[in-house]
C-alpha positions, 0 to 999 in steps of 0.5 A: 214183899217189896219186890211184889209191890214194885212188880205190881206197880210196873205191871199197872203202868205197862197195862195203862201204857198199852191201853193208851197205845191201843186207843191211838192205834185202833182209832176208835174202830174196836175198843176191845183191846183197850178195854181188856188192858184197862180191866187188867189195870184195875184188877192189878190195882185191886190186887196191889191194894189187897197185898198191901192190906194183907201185908199190914195185917200179917205184920209183913209191912209196918207204917211209919208214924 
């Protein structure tokens, strides 16, 4: 479970960095690649949230209180 969360976090950061690169490189002419990269980042963030909620629900991860 830990590796899935770490992999998703790395993928989110890479997607965000690539969107930043596309914004600077395209210089405002075509934002399609940046929008796709940001859409991928949001999708990965939602997937990470669902994985964490599901992991907690099924007992794969537990909170430390």
